[in-house]
N, C-alpha and C positions, 0 to 999 in steps of 0.2 A: 697403381707404385704407391705401396703403405711405407711410410714414411713417420718419420719423429721429427714432429714440430719443435724446436728450440722454446721452453719457457720465453728468454727476454725476447725472441722471436715473438710469440705471440701477446706477452703483453703489451710488446711496439705496433703491434696492430692494433687493440682495443684499446688507447688511445686517440681523443676527438680528432687531429693532426697526425696525419700517415703518409712518410716520405717516402715509398715505395722505389725499388730498383732492379734490372737483370741484370746480371753480372755472363758473358759468356768467354769459355773457354778454348781455343783450338789448340791443340796439338802436331804446331809442324815438326816437320825435320831439325828448320836448321834451330826454329827453335818457340816456344811457343807466344802462341797473338793471342794477350786478353783486352777484352773489352768492356768498359759499367754502362751504363745510359745514364748516366750522370757525367758532371763535369769535375776538372778538371784528374789528376789521380789520385787511387784507393787503393785504400789495404784494406785484402782480404788474408789473414791465415798471414803466411809468408809470400804473398803471390801482387805481384803489385798490377791495378789496373785499369787502363788509358783511358780516361771520361770522353764516350763519344757524342753524350748529350741525345737529343731530336735527327740528328744527321744517323743514328742507327736504329732498329724497326724490328722484330719480334715476331711474327707469323705465323698458327694454322699447332702453336703453342694450345696443350687440351688434353687435359687426362681425360684418361676411359678406364672402364672395367674390366672385359673382357682384354687379354691376350693381342690383340690386332694390331700391327706394326700403322706406326705412328708418321711424320714427318715434318718438318718444316722450315723456316727459309729467314734465310738474318741477312737483310739487307744494309750495308752502307754507305750513304750516298757521305758526295762531296768527298770524294777520296783522289790526293792531288797523283798526276802521274809515273810518277816513284816507284808506289805503293800498289801499281795498276802493274808495273815489268816485273813485283816482282811476285804478284801477285798470280802472272802468266806465269814463269819459273818453277816456284816450289810445286812441289807433287804436296798433290792434297786428299784426293781419295782414297779414304778406309781410314784415314787421321780420324784419332779420336774428339769430338767438341765435348760440350760437355753446359748446360745451363743453370745457369742458380738464381732466387730470389732472393731479397732482403729487406730490408727501411735500415739509412740510414741512422738513423737510430743504432744500430744495433752493428758484431762484425763479423756475428755469423752465420750466412743466407743459404740456407736450404735447395741445392741441387732439385731440378725438376725437370729436366730431361737431360739421359746420352745417349749420343748415339755417332756414329760416322759420315763425314762430311762424305756427298756424293756429290755434285754435280753443281762448275759454277757461270756465271755468265756475265761479262762487262757489258755496259753500256758504256758507249763512251762521246762525250761531248763535246771533246776540245779537253776545255782548265780541268772538267774535273772529271769526274765517274763512279757511275749507281755499280756496288760489286753483289751479285746474290746469289747469297752460300746455300744450297739443301743442305740438310745432314736427316738421314734418316737413322730411325730409332733399330737400336743390334737387336731388333726382334724380328728385321727383315730374314738373318741368314735363318729363319725358321720356316723361310717361304723358296728358299735355293735350294738345290738339290747337289749334297755332295758329291764333288769328283769321282767315287773310289770303287772300285771296282772290287768282286767278293773272290777275286783271284790270287789264290800263294802269292805271283810277283807281284801286284801291289801291296799284296799286307805286308811283307820284305821289303818293298822300296820306301813305308810308312815305320818299320819297325825289325829291323836286322835281326838279323837270330832266331826269328818267331818261329816255330814250326805248326802254328795253329791251321791254315789252311794244307800243311801237304796230304793228306789221306783224304782228301775229297774226291781229287779223281776215281780214288784204289772201292770209292763208297758210292759213289754215280750207276753202275750197274750192279751193284752187289745186290743177290737176293735173303730178304732177310726174312724169317717168317717168323708173325707175330701170331700167337692168341693159339696155333694150332700145330698137330706134330705132326714133322718129316714124314713121308709117309713111304 
């Protein structure tokens, strides 16, 4: 994925001491959930990200040159029981999720991954839990077949009033002379 890296981030990355972080934004129906890999709250743009520190992990984040669909795993450990029940009740599949990379010296991180939340597993140990969320790249849609049929009824269900397929049945058995004179 081609992207422009802001000059402030390039300057911060060239310093002798660099303090990088990742920030994750998950768009749930009730409200967005935002975490970052530091401590305390952090304002990024107009949004506030909650510090998860070393309790949040991101795996599978890699850059590829082709159009292959990759996925990542977000892990949040030490989750209290009230958040586990919220995770069990909230619809999450096919909701947007973005991962940003930045340094603590800059205010403008860059987006390094964007995808859709797919599966969530919860390991409960009594007092705290570990939630692992798999996020698939948006390119995964290219591998899935469309549920469309090329018929007039299916087309009208998506585009009411359009007559694109109305004459297909008449053309099916029509004898078309091409390149020869009719005898």
